[in-house]
Phi, psi and omega in degrees: 000140179050059182281130179302131182290128181283352185214065181289154178297154178305136176083358180273147174291110185299333181287341180263345183269108184221155172261138185304314181214138174226126175246111185291163174299146181200133176058036179083000178262132181296151177288175182217123173252131185230134167251132177250142175216136176230114177252129178216167180300148178283151186303331181291343181085354177285166180297137176284159174285077190301317181298321177294321179298320177295321176301322177299320179299313183286333172294321177295322177298316178297320178301318178295318179300317178295325178300318182297333179298329180261329183243070188300338183273015186254140166284152180237122181233144170244122178251118188233123175242132180217164179262184184297326181301310181287324179301318177298319180298312179299322185283346178282111184302334180299329183282343173084019181235008182303311184298327177290308186290323183265014179303127181286150181306128180092342180276162184241137174248133181257132174256123181213186182303318181298324178302313183287331182299330185264008187262156181290154180299324180298318177296310183299322179296321181290319181290318178080321186230138171282144179209172176239139180201159168246134183238120179252133177284122176262330185204140178216120188212137169276135185246172176298160177059036177057039174257157179225138180247135175228139172233125183238146170254136185252136178230146170297149181284000000 
């Protein structure tokens, strides 16, 4: 849990840059680096900073890609649980994240320069870095209390 990142971005405080979970390779089985994220409504009931929250997801994806640069034998997973507020945001095609959130199990979503060109400044500020990646849906499930679970595998482009 909270494994020190072996490849933090330039200028970042290395003690703050961590991967949520890392299970090293063992006995011929590849390792696994996992980022977990849970987005839910804020207690005040006001609207959450949804665009920033999506930016957090893509910043975690970038963190996983950088991890792979040092730990090449590792699978990279993003486990994401969210409530109805964020699910509605993702599903609104105007926001530009529908294809990512609704990705069918086994299908791949590509993150490239064109993806970033169409995004809001608030999102870009949260992500901080443009990157390229392939994201494969491993799991997509509706959960109790209007929550949704997504599990993605991340690959370098």
